All heavy atoms as TSV, in Angstrom:
chain	resi	resn	atom	element	x	y	z
A	1	MET	N	N	-74.638	-253.821	-9.163
A	1	MET	CA	C	-74.266	-253.124	-7.947
A	1	MET	C	C	-74.166	-254.137	-6.811
A	1	MET	O	O	-75.107	-254.869	-6.525
A	1	MET	CB	C	-75.321	-252.065	-7.638
A	1	MET	CG	C	-75.016	-251.234	-6.444
A	1	MET	SD	S	-76.169	-249.856	-6.420
A	1	MET	CE	C	-76.459	-249.749	-4.710
A	2	ALA	N	N	-73.029	-254.183	-6.168
A	2	ALA	CA	C	-72.817	-255.154	-5.100
A	2	ALA	C	C	-73.377	-254.626	-3.788
A	2	ALA	O	O	-73.255	-253.448	-3.470
A	2	ALA	CB	C	-71.331	-255.436	-4.945
A	3	VAL	N	N	-73.984	-255.492	-3.043
A	3	VAL	CA	C	-74.512	-255.131	-1.735
A	3	VAL	C	C	-73.525	-255.622	-0.687
A	3	VAL	O	O	-73.160	-256.795	-0.667
A	3	VAL	CB	C	-75.903	-255.769	-1.504
A	3	VAL	CG1	C	-76.405	-255.455	-0.113
A	3	VAL	CG2	C	-76.877	-255.308	-2.559
A	4	LEU	N	N	-73.082	-254.692	0.141
A	4	LEU	CA	C	-72.135	-255.068	1.180
A	4	LEU	C	C	-72.859	-255.779	2.308
A	4	LEU	O	O	-73.955	-255.383	2.703
A	4	LEU	CB	C	-71.431	-253.822	1.723
A	4	LEU	CG	C	-70.589	-253.047	0.715
A	4	LEU	CD1	C	-70.049	-251.776	1.356
A	4	LEU	CD2	C	-69.441	-253.895	0.220
A	5	PRO	N	N	-72.269	-256.817	2.829
A	5	PRO	CA	C	-72.928	-257.525	3.927
A	5	PRO	C	C	-72.910	-256.667	5.198
A	5	PRO	O	O	-71.937	-255.984	5.494
A	5	PRO	CB	C	-72.080	-258.781	4.110
A	5	PRO	CG	C	-70.755	-258.441	3.530
A	5	PRO	CD	C	-71.004	-257.435	2.442
A	6	PHE	N	N	-74.003	-256.679	5.895
A	6	PHE	CA	C	-74.124	-255.924	7.138
A	6	PHE	C	C	-74.340	-256.904	8.270
A	6	PHE	O	O	-75.296	-257.674	8.263
A	6	PHE	CB	C	-75.293	-254.940	7.053
A	6	PHE	CG	C	-75.507	-254.178	8.318
A	6	PHE	CD1	C	-74.634	-253.163	8.674
A	6	PHE	CD2	C	-76.560	-254.461	9.155
A	6	PHE	CE1	C	-74.823	-252.439	9.843
A	6	PHE	CE2	C	-76.763	-253.752	10.323
A	6	PHE	CZ	C	-75.884	-252.745	10.657
A	7	ASP	N	N	-73.448	-256.855	9.213
A	7	ASP	CA	C	-73.539	-257.758	10.359
A	7	ASP	C	C	-73.976	-256.946	11.565
A	7	ASP	O	O	-73.199	-256.177	12.134
A	7	ASP	CB	C	-72.186	-258.415	10.607
A	7	ASP	CG	C	-72.258	-259.519	11.652
A	7	ASP	OD1	O	-73.376	-259.813	12.139
A	7	ASP	OD2	O	-71.197	-260.075	11.984
A	8	SER	N	N	-75.218	-257.073	11.957
A	8	SER	CA	C	-75.740	-256.287	13.079
A	8	SER	C	C	-75.094	-256.683	14.403
A	8	SER	O	O	-75.093	-255.893	15.342
A	8	SER	CB	C	-77.256	-256.440	13.173
A	8	SER	OG	O	-77.596	-257.779	13.459
A	9	ARG	N	N	-74.513	-257.863	14.464
A	9	ARG	CA	C	-73.849	-258.270	15.711
A	9	ARG	C	C	-72.647	-257.387	15.997
A	9	ARG	O	O	-72.368	-257.070	17.151
A	9	ARG	CB	C	-73.421	-259.736	15.632
A	9	ARG	CG	C	-74.612	-260.708	15.630
A	9	ARG	CD	C	-74.158	-262.111	15.422
A	9	ARG	NE	N	-73.603	-262.191	14.056
A	9	ARG	CZ	C	-73.020	-263.250	13.546
A	9	ARG	NH1	N	-72.883	-264.328	14.281
A	9	ARG	NH2	N	-72.574	-263.253	12.312
A	10	LYS	N	N	-71.940	-256.965	14.938
A	10	LYS	CA	C	-70.795	-256.080	15.142
A	10	LYS	C	C	-71.235	-254.723	15.678
A	10	LYS	O	O	-70.606	-254.155	16.557
A	10	LYS	CB	C	-70.016	-255.895	13.843
A	10	LYS	CG	C	-69.255	-257.110	13.411
A	10	LYS	CD	C	-68.457	-256.832	12.159
A	10	LYS	CE	C	-67.692	-258.067	11.722
A	10	LYS	NZ	N	-66.927	-257.826	10.487
A	11	LEU	N	N	-72.350	-254.202	15.138
A	11	LEU	CA	C	-72.869	-252.923	15.603
A	11	LEU	C	C	-73.354	-253.030	17.042
A	11	LEU	O	O	-73.080	-252.148	17.865
A	11	LEU	CB	C	-73.999	-252.449	14.695
A	11	LEU	CG	C	-74.572	-251.075	15.000
A	11	LEU	CD1	C	-73.489	-250.005	14.883
A	11	LEU	CD2	C	-75.724	-250.768	14.081
A	12	ASN	N	N	-74.049	-254.107	17.367
A	12	ASN	CA	C	-74.507	-254.305	18.740
A	12	ASN	C	C	-73.331	-254.443	19.692
A	12	ASN	O	O	-73.378	-253.939	20.814
A	12	ASN	CB	C	-75.417	-255.537	18.829
A	12	ASN	CG	C	-76.749	-255.313	18.164
A	12	ASN	OD1	O	-77.192	-254.183	18.017
A	12	ASN	ND2	N	-77.379	-256.390	17.736
A	13	GLY	N	N	-72.281	-255.108	19.263
A	13	GLY	CA	C	-71.091	-255.247	20.094
A	13	GLY	C	C	-70.404	-253.913	20.317
A	13	GLY	O	O	-69.912	-253.627	21.412
A	14	ALA	N	N	-70.384	-253.068	19.282
A	14	ALA	CA	C	-69.780	-251.740	19.422
A	14	ALA	C	C	-70.568	-250.897	20.406
A	14	ALA	O	O	-69.985	-250.186	21.246
A	14	ALA	CB	C	-69.698	-251.053	18.066
A	15	TRP	N	N	-71.904	-250.944	20.311
A	15	TRP	CA	C	-72.733	-250.186	21.265
A	15	TRP	C	C	-72.518	-250.701	22.685
A	15	TRP	O	O	-72.477	-249.909	23.642
A	15	TRP	CB	C	-74.206	-250.281	20.901
A	15	TRP	CG	C	-74.616	-249.340	19.811
A	15	TRP	CD1	C	-75.054	-249.672	18.570
A	15	TRP	CD2	C	-74.596	-247.911	19.858
A	15	TRP	NE1	N	-75.313	-248.548	17.845
A	15	TRP	CE2	C	-75.046	-247.447	18.608
A	15	TRP	CE3	C	-74.248	-246.990	20.830
A	15	TRP	CZ2	C	-75.153	-246.097	18.311
A	15	TRP	CZ3	C	-74.362	-245.636	20.534
A	15	TRP	CH2	C	-74.800	-245.198	19.287
A	16	ALA	N	N	-72.399	-252.001	22.847
A	16	ALA	CA	C	-72.178	-252.568	24.183
A	16	ALA	C	C	-70.832	-252.113	24.739
A	16	ALA	O	O	-70.729	-251.758	25.925
A	16	ALA	CB	C	-72.252	-254.096	24.126
A	17	ARG	N	N	-69.792	-252.103	23.899
A	17	ARG	CA	C	-68.479	-251.629	24.366
A	17	ARG	C	C	-68.524	-250.153	24.721
A	17	ARG	O	O	-67.922	-249.722	25.705
A	17	ARG	CB	C	-67.416	-251.900	23.300
A	17	ARG	CG	C	-67.011	-253.360	23.204
A	17	ARG	CD	C	-65.792	-253.568	22.312
A	17	ARG	NE	N	-65.947	-253.039	20.957
A	17	ARG	CZ	C	-66.548	-253.683	19.954
A	17	ARG	NH1	N	-67.052	-254.889	20.166
A	17	ARG	NH2	N	-66.631	-253.139	18.757
A	18	ALA	N	N	-69.251	-249.365	23.930
A	18	ALA	CA	C	-69.362	-247.931	24.215
A	18	ALA	C	C	-70.096	-247.697	25.533
A	18	ALA	O	O	-69.686	-246.852	26.339
A	18	ALA	CB	C	-70.083	-247.220	23.070
A	19	ARG	N	N	-71.186	-248.433	25.756
A	19	ARG	CA	C	-71.915	-248.287	27.020
A	19	ARG	C	C	-71.048	-248.688	28.209
A	19	ARG	O	O	-71.060	-248.038	29.249
A	19	ARG	CB	C	-73.187	-249.136	26.988
A	19	ARG	CG	C	-74.331	-248.474	26.257
A	19	ARG	CD	C	-75.650	-249.198	26.508
A	19	ARG	NE	N	-75.628	-250.596	26.099
A	19	ARG	CZ	C	-75.921	-251.030	24.879
A	19	ARG	NH1	N	-76.259	-250.185	23.945
A	19	ARG	NH2	N	-75.891	-252.313	24.596
A	20	THR	N	N	-70.280	-249.749	28.062
A	20	THR	CA	C	-69.389	-250.182	29.141
A	20	THR	C	C	-68.326	-249.124	29.407
A	20	THR	O	O	-68.023	-248.816	30.567
A	20	THR	CB	C	-68.719	-251.519	28.769
A	20	THR	OG1	O	-69.732	-252.488	28.520
A	20	THR	CG2	C	-67.813	-252.009	29.878
A	21	PHE	N	N	-67.781	-248.549	28.350
A	21	PHE	CA	C	-66.751	-247.518	28.494
A	21	PHE	C	C	-67.313	-246.290	29.197
A	21	PHE	O	O	-66.721	-245.761	30.145
A	21	PHE	CB	C	-66.204	-247.154	27.115
A	21	PHE	CG	C	-65.159	-246.084	27.134
A	21	PHE	CD1	C	-63.895	-246.334	27.630
A	21	PHE	CD2	C	-65.445	-244.824	26.657
A	21	PHE	CE1	C	-62.924	-245.348	27.653
A	21	PHE	CE2	C	-64.494	-243.826	26.670
A	21	PHE	CZ	C	-63.226	-244.092	27.173
A	22	VAL	N	N	-68.491	-245.823	28.780
A	22	VAL	CA	C	-69.069	-244.603	29.345
A	22	VAL	C	C	-69.594	-244.840	30.756
A	22	VAL	O	O	-69.650	-243.906	31.563
A	22	VAL	CB	C	-70.179	-244.068	28.402
A	22	VAL	CG1	C	-70.938	-242.912	29.016
A	22	VAL	CG2	C	-69.580	-243.651	27.072
A	23	SER	N	N	-69.948	-246.058	31.090
A	23	SER	CA	C	-70.475	-246.320	32.429
A	23	SER	C	C	-69.423	-246.059	33.510
A	23	SER	O	O	-69.768	-245.839	34.661
A	23	SER	CB	C	-70.996	-247.751	32.539
A	23	SER	OG	O	-69.922	-248.681	32.469
A	24	GLY	N	N	-68.144	-246.059	33.131
A	24	GLY	CA	C	-67.092	-245.772	34.094
A	24	GLY	C	C	-66.842	-244.288	34.305
A	24	GLY	O	O	-66.034	-243.908	35.148
A	25	PHE	N	N	-67.528	-243.427	33.538
A	25	PHE	CA	C	-67.344	-241.984	33.670
A	25	PHE	C	C	-68.080	-241.465	34.896
A	25	PHE	O	O	-69.133	-241.969	35.276
A	25	PHE	CB	C	-67.904	-241.254	32.446
A	25	PHE	CG	C	-67.054	-241.348	31.210
A	25	PHE	CD1	C	-65.959	-242.180	31.131
A	25	PHE	CD2	C	-67.360	-240.591	30.106
A	25	PHE	CE1	C	-65.190	-242.255	29.982
A	25	PHE	CE2	C	-66.611	-240.648	28.954
A	25	PHE	CZ	C	-65.518	-241.480	28.894
A	26	THR	N	N	-67.526	-240.418	35.477
A	26	THR	CA	C	-68.236	-239.700	36.530
A	26	THR	C	C	-69.284	-238.811	35.862
A	26	THR	O	O	-69.207	-238.543	34.661
A	26	THR	CB	C	-67.264	-238.834	37.352
A	26	THR	OG1	O	-66.729	-237.820	36.499
A	26	THR	CG2	C	-66.145	-239.671	37.954
A	27	PRO	N	N	-70.260	-238.302	36.624
A	27	PRO	CA	C	-71.255	-237.412	36.014
A	27	PRO	C	C	-70.616	-236.169	35.366
A	27	PRO	O	O	-71.064	-235.716	34.313
A	27	PRO	CB	C	-72.150	-237.014	37.183
A	27	PRO	CG	C	-72.054	-238.176	38.117
A	27	PRO	CD	C	-70.639	-238.660	37.994
A	28	GLY	N	N	-69.568	-235.646	35.950
A	28	GLY	CA	C	-68.879	-234.497	35.364
A	28	GLY	C	C	-68.210	-234.845	34.046
A	28	GLY	O	O	-68.225	-234.052	33.098
A	29	GLN	N	N	-67.622	-236.026	33.975
A	29	GLN	CA	C	-66.998	-236.465	32.729
A	29	GLN	C	C	-68.045	-236.705	31.641
A	29	GLN	O	O	-67.814	-236.392	30.476
A	29	GLN	CB	C	-66.186	-237.738	32.971
A	29	GLN	CG	C	-64.925	-237.523	33.764
A	29	GLN	CD	C	-64.234	-238.827	34.127
A	29	GLN	OE1	O	-64.902	-239.833	34.395
A	29	GLN	NE2	N	-62.915	-238.821	34.129
A	30	LYS	N	N	-69.192	-237.245	32.033
A	30	LYS	CA	C	-70.268	-237.447	31.066
A	30	LYS	C	C	-70.767	-236.110	30.531
A	30	LYS	O	O	-71.010	-235.959	29.333
A	30	LYS	CB	C	-71.420	-238.229	31.699
A	30	LYS	CG	C	-71.090	-239.690	31.961
A	30	LYS	CD	C	-72.252	-240.406	32.622
A	30	LYS	CE	C	-71.874	-241.832	32.955
A	30	LYS	NZ	N	-72.952	-242.552	33.641
A	31	THR	N	N	-70.911	-235.125	31.416
A	31	THR	CA	C	-71.351	-233.796	30.999
A	31	THR	C	C	-70.331	-233.160	30.064
A	31	THR	O	O	-70.691	-232.612	29.014
A	31	THR	CB	C	-71.578	-232.901	32.225
A	31	THR	OG1	O	-72.552	-233.511	33.073
A	31	THR	CG2	C	-72.045	-231.517	31.817
A	32	ALA	N	N	-69.058	-233.229	30.419
A	32	ALA	CA	C	-68.008	-232.635	29.592
A	32	ALA	C	C	-67.933	-233.319	28.231
A	32	ALA	O	O	-67.775	-232.656	27.199
A	32	ALA	CB	C	-66.665	-232.723	30.305
A	33	THR	N	N	-68.081	-234.632	28.218
A	33	THR	CA	C	-68.052	-235.364	26.954
A	33	THR	C	C	-69.257	-234.993	26.085
A	33	THR	O	O	-69.118	-234.780	24.882
A	33	THR	CB	C	-68.033	-236.881	27.213
A	33	THR	OG1	O	-66.904	-237.196	28.027
A	33	THR	CG2	C	-67.970	-237.668	25.924
A	34	GLY	N	N	-70.415	-234.908	26.697
A	34	GLY	CA	C	-71.615	-234.511	25.953
A	34	GLY	C	C	-71.492	-233.111	25.380
A	34	GLY	O	O	-71.858	-232.863	24.230
A	35	LEU	N	N	-70.957	-232.177	26.174
A	35	LEU	CA	C	-70.768	-230.809	25.684
A	35	LEU	C	C	-69.736	-230.759	24.556
A	35	LEU	O	O	-69.894	-229.997	23.596
A	35	LEU	CB	C	-70.357	-229.890	26.826
A	35	LEU	CG	C	-71.449	-229.580	27.851
A	35	LEU	CD1	C	-70.881	-228.776	29.015
A	35	LEU	CD2	C	-72.602	-228.852	27.199
A	36	ALA	N	N	-68.684	-231.563	24.667
A	36	ALA	CA	C	-67.661	-231.597	23.615
A	36	ALA	C	C	-68.245	-232.151	22.317
A	36	ALA	O	O	-67.987	-231.617	21.228
A	36	ALA	CB	C	-66.471	-232.431	24.062
A	37	VAL	N	N	-69.041	-233.202	22.411
A	37	VAL	CA	C	-69.673	-233.771	21.217
A	37	VAL	C	C	-70.639	-232.758	20.606
A	37	VAL	O	O	-70.663	-232.559	19.388
A	37	VAL	CB	C	-70.394	-235.095	21.561
A	37	VAL	CG1	C	-71.293	-235.555	20.421
A	37	VAL	CG2	C	-69.381	-236.167	21.909
A	38	LEU	N	N	-71.407	-232.073	21.445
A	38	LEU	CA	C	-72.327	-231.050	20.960
A	38	LEU	C	C	-71.574	-229.914	20.269
A	38	LEU	O	O	-71.989	-229.435	19.211
A	38	LEU	CB	C	-73.169	-230.508	22.115
A	38	LEU	CG	C	-74.188	-229.432	21.762
A	38	LEU	CD1	C	-75.254	-230.000	20.827
A	38	LEU	CD2	C	-74.813	-228.874	23.020
A	39	ALA	N	N	-70.453	-229.488	20.843
A	39	ALA	CA	C	-69.653	-228.419	20.238
A	39	ALA	C	C	-69.103	-228.837	18.882
A	39	ALA	O	O	-69.078	-228.038	17.943
A	39	ALA	CB	C	-68.521	-228.023	21.185
A	40	VAL	N	N	-68.673	-230.070	18.764
A	40	VAL	CA	C	-68.152	-230.558	17.479
A	40	VAL	C	C	-69.270	-230.596	16.438
A	40	VAL	O	O	-69.072	-230.183	15.283
A	40	VAL	CB	C	-67.500	-231.956	17.644
A	40	VAL	CG1	C	-67.238	-232.604	16.306
A	40	VAL	CG2	C	-66.224	-231.837	18.452
A	41	VAL	N	N	-70.450	-231.057	16.819
A	41	VAL	CA	C	-71.568	-231.131	15.878
A	41	VAL	C	C	-71.993	-229.731	15.447
A	41	VAL	O	O	-72.195	-229.469	14.252
A	41	VAL	CB	C	-72.754	-231.911	16.498
A	41	VAL	CG1	C	-74.013	-231.765	15.664
A	41	VAL	CG2	C	-72.391	-233.372	16.672
A	42	VAL	N	N	-72.112	-228.807	16.393
A	42	VAL	CA	C	-72.501	-227.431	16.055
A	42	VAL	C	C	-71.418	-226.774	15.208
A	42	VAL	O	O	-71.708	-226.098	14.216
A	42	VAL	CB	C	-72.791	-226.621	17.335
A	42	VAL	CG1	C	-72.923	-225.137	17.034
A	42	VAL	CG2	C	-74.043	-227.141	18.013
A	43	GLY	N	N	-70.162	-226.967	15.569
A	43	GLY	CA	C	-69.065	-226.399	14.797
A	43	GLY	C	C	-69.035	-226.936	13.373
A	43	GLY	O	O	-68.814	-226.186	12.421
A	44	ALA	N	N	-69.264	-228.215	13.210
A	44	ALA	CA	C	-69.296	-228.807	11.867
A	44	ALA	C	C	-70.463	-228.246	11.067
A	44	ALA	O	O	-70.329	-227.958	9.875
A	44	ALA	CB	C	-69.392	-230.329	11.957
A	45	GLY	N	N	-71.593	-228.066	11.722
A	45	GLY	CA	C	-72.750	-227.488	11.034
A	45	GLY	C	C	-72.486	-226.069	10.576
A	45	GLY	O	O	-72.813	-225.694	9.441
A	46	ILE	N	N	-71.878	-225.270	11.432
A	46	ILE	CA	C	-71.546	-223.889	11.057
A	46	ILE	C	C	-70.524	-223.883	9.932
A	46	ILE	O	O	-70.641	-223.116	8.971
A	46	ILE	CB	C	-71.035	-223.111	12.285
A	46	ILE	CG1	C	-72.185	-222.880	13.267
A	46	ILE	CG2	C	-70.409	-221.786	11.879
A	46	ILE	CD1	C	-71.752	-222.306	14.595
A	47	PHE	N	N	-69.525	-224.720	10.037
A	47	PHE	CA	C	-68.500	-224.796	8.998
A	47	PHE	C	C	-69.105	-225.187	7.657
A	47	PHE	O	O	-68.772	-224.611	6.621
A	47	PHE	CB	C	-67.423	-225.799	9.404
A	47	PHE	CG	C	-66.363	-226.002	8.361
A	47	PHE	CD1	C	-65.392	-225.052	8.149
A	47	PHE	CD2	C	-66.356	-227.150	7.585
A	47	PHE	CE1	C	-64.421	-225.225	7.173
A	47	PHE	CE2	C	-65.396	-227.337	6.612
A	47	PHE	CZ	C	-64.423	-226.371	6.412
A	48	LEU	N	N	-70.001	-226.160	7.658
A	48	LEU	CA	C	-70.588	-226.621	6.411
A	48	LEU	C	C	-71.524	-225.586	5.798
A	48	LEU	O	O	-71.584	-225.445	4.577
A	48	LEU	CB	C	-71.333	-227.938	6.627
A	48	LEU	CG	C	-70.440	-229.146	6.894
A	48	LEU	CD1	C	-71.284	-230.360	7.254
A	48	LEU	CD2	C	-69.580	-229.447	5.686
A	49	THR	N	N	-72.273	-224.856	6.624
A	49	THR	CA	C	-73.198	-223.876	6.063
A	49	THR	C	C	-72.484	-222.592	5.663
A	49	THR	O	O	-72.733	-222.055	4.586
A	49	THR	CB	C	-74.328	-223.546	7.044
A	49	THR	OG1	O	-73.769	-223.081	8.272
A	49	THR	CG2	C	-75.204	-224.759	7.300
A	50	LYS	N	N	-71.607	-222.087	6.487
A	50	LYS	CA	C	-70.913	-220.833	6.175
A	50	LYS	C	C	-69.768	-221.045	5.192
A	50	LYS	O	O	-69.475	-220.177	4.384
A	50	LYS	CB	C	-70.362	-220.184	7.446
A	50	LYS	CG	C	-71.413	-219.745	8.422
A	50	LYS	CD	C	-72.225	-218.616	7.851
A	50	LYS	CE	C	-73.231	-218.145	8.872
A	50	LYS	NZ	N	-74.094	-217.103	8.365
A	51	GLY	N	N	-69.122	-222.162	5.261
A	51	GLY	CA	C	-67.989	-222.415	4.385
A	51	GLY	C	C	-68.374	-222.708	2.952
A	51	GLY	O	O	-67.589	-222.506	2.039
A	52	SER	N	N	-69.596	-223.153	2.732
A	52	SER	CA	C	-70.000	-223.502	1.381
A	52	SER	C	C	-70.712	-222.372	0.653
A	52	SER	O	O	-70.974	-222.474	-0.532
A	52	SER	CB	C	-70.904	-224.735	1.408
A	52	SER	OG	O	-72.098	-224.438	2.108
A	53	SER	N	N	-71.055	-221.290	1.354
A	53	SER	CA	C	-71.745	-220.186	0.687
A	53	SER	C	C	-70.721	-219.160	0.202
A	53	SER	O	O	-69.794	-218.803	0.925
A	53	SER	CB	C	-72.746	-219.534	1.639
A	53	SER	OG	O	-72.075	-218.975	2.743
A	54	PRO	N	N	-70.887	-218.681	-1.028
A	54	PRO	CA	C	-69.928	-217.702	-1.553
A	54	PRO	C	C	-70.075	-216.352	-0.856
A	54	PRO	O	O	-71.143	-215.995	-0.364
A	54	PRO	CB	C	-70.299	-217.595	-3.030
A	54	PRO	CG	C	-71.712	-218.033	-3.107
A	54	PRO	CD	C	-71.906	-219.024	-1.999
A	55	ASN	N	N	-68.998	-215.617	-0.837
A	55	ASN	CA	C	-68.986	-214.303	-0.211
A	55	ASN	C	C	-68.832	-213.268	-1.314
A	55	ASN	O	O	-67.745	-213.061	-1.839
A	55	ASN	CB	C	-67.831	-214.222	0.794
A	55	ASN	CG	C	-67.878	-212.949	1.595
A	55	ASN	OD1	O	-68.868	-212.231	1.571
A	55	ASN	ND2	N	-66.805	-212.668	2.309
A	56	TYR	N	N	-69.927	-212.613	-1.680
A	56	TYR	CA	C	-69.911	-211.642	-2.756
A	56	TYR	C	C	-69.639	-210.243	-2.216
A	56	TYR	O	O	-70.159	-209.867	-1.167
A	56	TYR	CB	C	-71.252	-211.622	-3.493
A	56	TYR	CG	C	-71.574	-212.906	-4.207
A	56	TYR	CD1	C	-72.593	-213.731	-3.770
A	56	TYR	CD2	C	-70.842	-213.295	-5.317
A	56	TYR	CE1	C	-72.891	-214.914	-4.429
A	56	TYR	CE2	C	-71.124	-214.465	-5.984
A	56	TYR	CZ	C	-72.154	-215.269	-5.534
A	56	TYR	OH	O	-72.432	-216.434	-6.188
A	57	THR	N	N	-68.822	-209.491	-2.927
A	57	THR	CA	C	-68.582	-208.093	-2.594
A	57	THR	C	C	-68.624	-207.261	-3.876
A	57	THR	O	O	-68.445	-207.781	-4.973
A	57	THR	CB	C	-67.209	-207.887	-1.929
A	57	THR	OG1	O	-66.201	-208.355	-2.820
A	57	THR	CG2	C	-67.097	-208.638	-0.610
A	58	THR	N	N	-68.839	-205.979	-3.716
A	58	THR	CA	C	-68.871	-205.074	-4.854
A	58	THR	C	C	-67.451	-204.731	-5.261
A	58	THR	O	O	-66.650	-204.272	-4.442
A	58	THR	CB	C	-69.633	-203.790	-4.490
A	58	THR	OG1	O	-70.944	-204.144	-4.057
A	58	THR	CG2	C	-69.728	-202.859	-5.677
A	59	LEU	N	N	-67.140	-204.971	-6.527
A	59	LEU	CA	C	-65.798	-204.653	-7.019
A	59	LEU	C	C	-65.718	-203.216	-7.509
A	59	LEU	O	O	-64.748	-202.509	-7.238
A	59	LEU	CB	C	-65.406	-205.612	-8.142
A	59	LEU	CG	C	-65.235	-207.072	-7.745
A	59	LEU	CD1	C	-64.901	-207.898	-8.974
A	59	LEU	CD2	C	-64.154	-207.210	-6.706
A	60	PHE	N	N	-66.724	-202.803	-8.252
A	60	PHE	CA	C	-66.738	-201.449	-8.802
A	60	PHE	C	C	-68.102	-200.824	-8.537
A	60	PHE	O	O	-69.122	-201.465	-8.727
A	60	PHE	CB	C	-66.481	-201.471	-10.315
A	60	PHE	CG	C	-65.178	-202.115	-10.692
A	60	PHE	CD1	C	-65.138	-203.394	-11.224
A	60	PHE	CD2	C	-63.977	-201.438	-10.515
A	60	PHE	CE1	C	-63.943	-203.986	-11.571
A	60	PHE	CE2	C	-62.776	-202.025	-10.859
A	60	PHE	CZ	C	-62.762	-203.295	-11.387
A	61	ALA	N	N	-68.114	-199.570	-8.128
A	61	ALA	CA	C	-69.369	-198.858	-7.891
A	61	ALA	C	C	-69.332	-197.536	-8.644
A	61	ALA	O	O	-68.266	-197.011	-8.985
A	61	ALA	CB	C	-69.551	-198.610	-6.393
A	62	ASN	N	N	-70.512	-196.989	-8.902
A	62	ASN	CA	C	-70.665	-195.690	-9.558
A	62	ASN	C	C	-69.987	-195.651	-10.922
A	62	ASN	O	O	-69.252	-194.725	-11.249
A	62	ASN	CB	C	-70.127	-194.563	-8.670
A	62	ASN	CG	C	-70.835	-194.512	-7.330
A	62	ASN	OD1	O	-72.029	-194.780	-7.255
A	62	ASN	ND2	N	-70.099	-194.194	-6.281
A	63	LEU	N	N	-70.212	-196.664	-11.727
A	63	LEU	CA	C	-69.631	-196.711	-13.067
A	63	LEU	C	C	-70.581	-196.088	-14.076
A	63	LEU	O	O	-71.796	-196.130	-13.914
A	63	LEU	CB	C	-69.362	-198.152	-13.485
A	63	LEU	CG	C	-68.306	-198.917	-12.694
A	63	LEU	CD1	C	-68.265	-200.355	-13.176
A	63	LEU	CD2	C	-66.955	-198.274	-12.848
A	64	ARG	N	N	-70.025	-195.536	-15.114
A	64	ARG	CA	C	-70.838	-195.077	-16.227
A	64	ARG	C	C	-71.352	-196.308	-16.963
A	64	ARG	O	O	-70.713	-197.369	-16.954
A	64	ARG	CB	C	-70.000	-194.207	-17.172
A	64	ARG	CG	C	-69.552	-192.913	-16.539
A	64	ARG	CD	C	-68.893	-192.016	-17.558
A	64	ARG	NE	N	-68.192	-192.776	-18.601
A	64	ARG	CZ	C	-66.967	-192.513	-19.029
A	64	ARG	NH1	N	-66.294	-191.509	-18.518
A	64	ARG	NH2	N	-66.412	-193.234	-19.974
A	65	PRO	N	N	-72.493	-196.203	-17.623
A	65	PRO	CA	C	-73.037	-197.373	-18.335
A	65	PRO	C	C	-72.074	-197.937	-19.373
A	65	PRO	O	O	-72.003	-199.154	-19.554
A	65	PRO	CB	C	-74.305	-196.825	-18.994
A	65	PRO	CG	C	-74.714	-195.685	-18.139
A	65	PRO	CD	C	-73.446	-195.075	-17.615
A	66	GLN	N	N	-71.309	-197.107	-20.026
A	66	GLN	CA	C	-70.360	-197.590	-21.026
A	66	GLN	C	C	-69.262	-198.417	-20.363
A	66	GLN	O	O	-68.854	-199.455	-20.882
A	66	GLN	CB	C	-69.713	-196.420	-21.790
A	66	GLN	CG	C	-70.679	-195.601	-22.608
A	66	GLN	CD	C	-71.373	-194.514	-21.777
A	66	GLN	OE1	O	-71.076	-194.329	-20.607
A	66	GLN	NE2	N	-72.347	-193.851	-22.393
A	67	ASP	N	N	-68.769	-197.948	-19.206
A	67	ASP	CA	C	-67.730	-198.693	-18.506
A	67	ASP	C	C	-68.262	-200.028	-17.966
A	67	ASP	O	O	-67.590	-201.049	-18.032
A	67	ASP	CB	C	-67.165	-197.857	-17.359
A	67	ASP	CG	C	-66.424	-196.623	-17.836
A	67	ASP	OD1	O	-65.947	-196.641	-18.985
A	67	ASP	OD2	O	-66.340	-195.652	-17.060
A	68	ALA	N	N	-69.490	-199.990	-17.418
A	68	ALA	CA	C	-70.088	-201.225	-16.893
A	68	ALA	C	C	-70.276	-202.227	-18.024
A	68	ALA	O	O	-70.042	-203.426	-17.842
A	68	ALA	CB	C	-71.408	-200.918	-16.221
A	69	GLY	N	N	-70.681	-201.740	-19.191
A	69	GLY	CA	C	-70.873	-202.630	-20.325
A	69	GLY	C	C	-69.564	-203.249	-20.802
A	69	GLY	O	O	-69.523	-204.409	-21.177
A	70	SER	N	N	-68.500	-202.477	-20.749
A	70	SER	CA	C	-67.217	-203.032	-21.200
A	70	SER	C	C	-66.647	-204.043	-20.201
A	70	SER	O	O	-65.945	-204.962	-20.579
A	70	SER	CB	C	-66.203	-201.898	-21.445
A	70	SER	OG	O	-65.899	-201.250	-20.231
A	71	ILE	N	N	-66.974	-203.876	-18.934
A	71	ILE	CA	C	-66.496	-204.833	-17.920
A	71	ILE	C	C	-67.232	-206.158	-18.058
A	71	ILE	O	O	-66.627	-207.224	-18.019
A	71	ILE	CB	C	-66.669	-204.249	-16.501
A	71	ILE	CG1	C	-65.704	-203.104	-16.299
A	71	ILE	CG2	C	-66.461	-205.328	-15.448
A	71	ILE	CD1	C	-65.917	-202.350	-15.022
A	72	THR	N	N	-68.549	-206.085	-18.237
A	72	THR	CA	C	-69.318	-207.331	-18.344
A	72	THR	C	C	-69.143	-207.929	-19.705
A	72	THR	O	O	-69.207	-209.100	-19.893
A	72	THR	CB	C	-70.822	-207.099	-18.060
A	72	THR	OG1	O	-71.307	-206.124	-18.976
A	72	THR	CG2	C	-71.017	-206.662	-16.632
């Protein structure tokens, strides 16, 4: 199994660029950006939990035992 090289300088540089970019935002822009990120995270969480669970419904009700046995 190959281990990929990890260069922490690249990650630190990305964080520094992100901080520089966000430092130019007004407080309203920071709030709107934070709310948008929160909405995306919550939406993804809802999508992943609700989208992956099956939705069961009753196909046939009030069947005689013979009919239920033949269906199964």
